[in-house]
N, C-alpha and C positions, 0 to 999 in steps of 0.2 A: 610688693604685697598686692595680689589681685583683690579688687573690691567688686562685690555683687550688689545689685539693686533690686528690690522688690516693691511693687506698687499694689495696693489694695483699694479698689474703687467701691467702698462700702456704701450702704444706703444712708447712714447718718454721718459717717466720717470717712475721709480719704487719708490713707497713710502711705508713707514711703520709708523704706529702711535701706541703709547701706551697711553691708556686712563684710567683715574680714573673711575672705574665702578660705583661709587656712585654719582659723580658730573658731569661727562661728560667732565671734563677738560683734554685737551691733555697735557701730562706730558713729552713726549719724541717723537721725530720724526727723521726719517732717510730717505734719498733720494739718488738715484743713477740714472745716465743716463742709459737708455736702449741702450747699444752699441752693441747689438747682431745681427744687420743687416748684413747678409753675401751675399746680392744680388750683383752680378757682374754688372759692368757698362753696359755690353751688355744686361743682363737681365733686368736692370732698364729701358733701352730703349724699352724693350718689355713689360713694365708695370708689371714685376714680383715683388714680395715682399717676400723674404725668410729670415728667422731668425734662429739662433742657440738656441735651447731650453735650452741646458745645460748652455749656457752663461747667459741666462735670470735667471735661477736658481741661478747661482753664484752671479749675481748682486743683486738679492733679498736677498741673505744671507748677503752680504756686507752691504746692507741697514739696515737689522735687527741688525747687529753688532753695527752700529752707534747708533741706538735707544737703544739697550741694555746697551751700555756704558753710555748713558745719564741717564738711569734709576738707575744705581748704585746698591745699595742693594735692591731696590724695585723690581729688576728683579725676585727675588724669589717669588713675589706675583702675577706673571702672571698666570691667570687661564684658558686662552683660546686664540686661534688664529683663526681669520676669514680671508678669502682671496677673492679677486675679481681680475678682469683683463679683457683685451680686448677680445671681443667676435667674433664669426663667423669663424675665422680661425681654423687650426688644425695642429697637429703634430702626426705622426705615431710612435708608440713604439712597441717593441717586448715584449715577455713574462717577461723579466727581467727589463722592463721599460726603456730600452735603446732606444733613438730616432733612427729611421731608415729612417727618412726624416727630412728635415728642417721644422720649423714652417712656413707654408704657410698662411700668416695672412690676415686679412680683407681688406687690401689695394691691394691685388693681383688682377690683371685684366686678367689673362690668360683665364678666362671663356668667354671673348669676342672674342677670336680667333675662326676662322672657323674650324670645324671638317674636317679632311682630306677627300677629295672626296665629300664634302657636302657644301651646301649653308648655313647651319645652324651653329650658334655658339654653343659652349659647353653649354652656358647658356640657349639658346632657346631650345636646345635638352633636357636639364635637366627638364626645365619647362614642355615641351611636355610629357616627360616620366611619370612624376607624375600626370599630368593632370592640366588643367588651373583652376580647382575649388578646388585644394588641399589647397589653402590658407585658406579656411574656417576651416580646421582642424589644419593647421600648424601656423596660426596666422600671416603669412607674405608671401609676394612674395619672390621667390628666387632671389638673387643678386650675382654679382661677389664676390669672397672671402668667400662665405658661405661654410661650411664644406661639405654639401651634393653635391654642384656643383663640388668642387675640387675632392671629392671621385669618383664621376661619371666619370670625365675625366680620372683620374688615372686608374680606373678599365677598361675603354674602351681602354686605351693604354697598358693594361697589366703591369702596373707599381706599383701595390699594392703589397708590400712584403707579403709573406705568413705568416699567423697567427699574423698579426699586428693588432693594435687597434688604433682607431682615438680618440685623446684627445684634449680638449681645453687646452690652456697653463696653466690656473690656476688649472685644474684638474691634469695635469702633475706635477705641483709644490706640491700640497697636497699629492699626491701619493709618490713623491720622498722623501719628508722630513719625511714621516712616514714609508716608505718602506712597504706600504700596497697596495692591489689591487686598481686600480683607479676606482673612481665613478664619476658621474656627478650629476648635480642638475637642476631642471626644468628651472630656469632663464638662465642657460648656454645652456642647451640642446635645448631650444626654439630658439636659434640663429643659429641652424644648418640648418633649412629649412625642416627637416623631423621629427619633434616632434609634437605629438598630444596635443595641449594646453588643451583641455577639459579633456582628460584622464590623463594628466601629466605623459606621458610615450611616448616612441618612437612610431612613426607611421609606423607600420610593412608594411602596404600596399604601402606606398611611398618608403620605403627602398627596398622592393621587386621589385617595378616598375623600380628602378634604377639599378637593377642587383647586388645589394650589399648584404652582409651577415649581419645579426643582430649581429653576433659575433664581428664585427668591433666596435660596440658601447658599452660603459661601462654601468653598471647598473645605474638607476636613484634613487637618494635618496634626501630627503628634506634637506634644508640648516642647520637645527639645529642638524643634525645627525653627529656623530663622524666618521671621515675618519680613524683616528689613532692617535698615540702619537708621538711627536717629538723624533726621534732616538738620541742615544748618539752621533753619528757622526754629525748630523745636529744641535744638541745642541752646539757642539764645533764650528760649522761653523757660528752660528747665535748669540751666547752668551745667548741664552734662556735656561731655565732649561730642561733637558731631561725629557721626559714623559709629556710635556705640550700638552693638547688636541688640535687637529687641526680639524676644522669642514669643512663641504662641501663648496666649493667655489661657489660664485654667480657671475652673469654677471654684468659688470660695469655700464650699463644703470640703472638697477634696484638698484644697490648699491648706485648710486648717488641720486636716489629718496629716498631710505631708509635712507641715511645719511644726508638728507636735510629737510625732511618733518616730523614734529612732529605730525601733525594731518592729516593723510592720507585721511580721508573720506571727508574732507572739503577744500582740498587744490589742487591747480594746480602748477606743477613745470615747470618753464621755464629755460632751460639750454642753455647758449650761449657760445660756444668756437669757434673753427674754423668753425664748423657747428652749428646747433641749433636743439633743440627738445622741444616739449611740452608733458607733461604726466600727467595722472590722474589715481588714483587707482579705481578698480572696483571689485566687487565680482562676476560679471557675465562674460559671454563669447561672448556677442554680440559686433560686430564691423563691419565697412565697410571700404574698401580701400579709401584713402591711409593710414588710421590709421592701425597700427599693434597692435595685441594683444600679449603682452609679459608676460609670467608667472612671478609671483611675489614670492619671497621666502616665504615658509611656507604657501602658499595658496593665492588665489586671483590672479589678473592680473593687468597689466598696459595697459591703452589705450594710445599708444604712436604715436605721429605724428613726424617723424624724417626726417632728410635731408632738414630741413628748412634753410632759408637764415641766416647765422651766421656771425662770425667775418671775415671769408674769403671774404665776399662781401665788407666790409669796407676796407679790405687790398687791394683789387683790385683797389679801388678808390685812396687809398694812393699811390700805386705804379704808377698809372696814373699821379698824380700830381708830383711825383718825376721825372718821365720820362719827363714831360714837362719842368721842371727845367733844367735837364741835356741837353736835345736836343735843346731847344729854347734859353736858357739863359746861357748854359755852366756852370751851377751852381748846383752841386749835393748837396742835403741836407745832413747835418752832423748828423742828428738824425731823427727818425720817425716823421711824420707830424700829428699824430692823435690829439695831444692836440690843435694845431692851427686849424685843421679841425673842432674840436668840438666848439672852440671859435667862428669861423665864422658861423657855423650852428646854434649856440644859438642865434645869432642876427637875424635869419630868422624866420618869423612867422610859426606857425603850418600850414601845407598844402603846404609849400614852394612856395607860390604864383603860384600855379597851376602846378609846376614841379612834375612829378610823375615818380618814378623809380621802376621797378620790378627787384630786384638784384639777379636773378637766373642765375648768370654768368656761373655756371658749371652744369646747368640742375637741375632736381629734382630726387628724389629717384626712382620714377616710370618711368620717362622719361628723361634720361641723355642728350638727344638731345635738350631739351628746352634751350633757351638762354634768357638773360636779355634784358630789353628795357628801354629807357628813352623817355618820352612823355611830351608834354605841354611846350616845350621850347619857350622862348620869349627873346627879348633883355634885359628885366628886370631881368629874373631869370637864365640866362645862365652865371653863375659865380661859383666860388669855394664854397662859403657858401651855396648857394641854392643846388648845387649838393650834398654836404655832408649831408645837411638836408634831401634831397629826398632819399638818400640811407639809412639813418638811419630810416626814416619813412617806407621805403619799407621793411626793415628787420622786423620792428615792425608789419607791416601789414601781413607779412608771418607768424609770430608767432601767431598773433591773428586769422588769417584764420585757422591755425592748431588747435588752441584752440576751435574755433567755430565748427569745424568738430567733435571734441570730444563731445562737448555739445549737438550736434544734435543726438548723439548716446545715451548719458546718460540721457538727459532731465534734468540734474542737474547742477546748476551753483555754483561753489565753492565760498567760502567767503575769502579765503586766497591765495595770490600770492607769491610763494616762488621762489627765484632766485638762480641759481647755475652757475658756470663757470665764467672765468675771463672777458668774453665779456661784462657782465653786471657789474661786480665789478669794472672794470677798465674804464668803460665809463658811468659816471653818467647821461649824456644827453640821451644816449640810454635807460638806466634804467627808466628815467623820461618819455620818450616817450612811452615805453612799458606799464608802470604803468597806464598812461592816457588811452591808447587804451583798456586795460583790465578793467578799472574802479575799480582797487583795489590797495591798498598801497603795494608796493613791500617790502618783507622781505628777509634778507640775513642771512645765518647761521654765527655763530661767528667763525667757522672754515672754511678753504678753501678746504681741502682735503675730499670732500664729499664722493667719492667712497670708500676710505679707511675707513672712519668713518662708512659707511654702513656695511662694513665687520666687524667692531668692534661690531655693534649691533647684527649681527648674532652670534658672539662669546659669547655675553652676554646672549643670550637665550640658546645656546648650553651648556654653563657652568652653567646654571640655576641661574644666577644672577637675571634674569627677567623671568617671566612666558611666555611672548610672545613678538613679535617685536613691537607691538603697545605700550605696557607698556614701553619697552626700549626706543623707540623714544620719547615718552612724557617726560621721565625723563632726557635723556642724550642730546637731541638736544636743543640748545638755539639759538634764532633768534633775529635780530635787524633790524631796518629800515635803518641803516647806512651800506654802503658797507665797 
């Protein structure tokens, strides 16, 4: 029985899965907290986010040891390792693959600082340098935490170490465990802000416009290509067999889609965690803002509407209710209030009796200055249940608006609604409201670690268990209408 391994280098948690390559059953799992954040308190106050890449590598190895121990004798049947992880950020390494900078990850906001002697922020200066129409080629607008923006700032500050190379954390991992030259893959490279989605290669014009050298960026290879084989050293550190093939890492957004959607051409994926995204597969390259065009592993692209109202919005309301209890009644809740909020919201009819909430409490991806609103208040609906219902319906409306924007591009309406993320799994009322808004029955995967499972599918094609990712998805992904 061939066994496939997937690793997800997440921001808060690192996960590894071992999957039966014939049935799709998860037969072992390991997890570890990502405790590699080294940002000082002073830098946190300045919205910095810096992590130690070597520590992430060590945590991932510990995670793989847990999984390998569960596999027992089956560990000898592992035929390939796929990898995914957090996108946009970067770590600089030297010729020996030693980090010469921290991992400056996607949460970092230094790009919003003003350039010395200028009214421009680093972000606006970077956007101006590559041109305001560059998004047609790169598939997205530049944002804080993107590799290209961070490199531009470091270069202008003369803080780029000589002969260094910029890597995504998952590309650092695959190079480190194989001791091979680092490569990247289109779904990762597309998150940099200087990748040509149509050509599936670096955008030389944008890189030159930023005053950067092409030598900073690794070669681009497709996801099913071999990076190298697990070294004896890292076999000992992971419990996996030496010589196990390791394939090119993919971005976590695409990995979540890949690990959730069995029928990519007739499905829409709704992912609700802290934030939320809606995505559909396309063979084309046509898109309009605020949709992003994100390269998909081994060909094609995702039309992704990201930065939508997710679980954070409901958390804001929960914290408001808890604050009312503490301040007005001197009674702090002993547990989270989500269950009672849902119970109250379920008693309220659809439409919340005219109460309408736009839960954009932290802005949107294109305009972080936008704020949320509540309208239609009356003595009848100004209560906890109506507020909870209005926020849930506002979240659903945000998702459906994001979906409709994609439909306007494709002209094609999917027949399947696939859910990912704990925001839908753990909140059946929200799942019900979203399903009604989309007019489709919501389906959930039988596994919860969608991104790591997507990495498994890449390994299945690289190891030639399946001819392509579509065949792998149809065989290995199993869905249910129950969360």
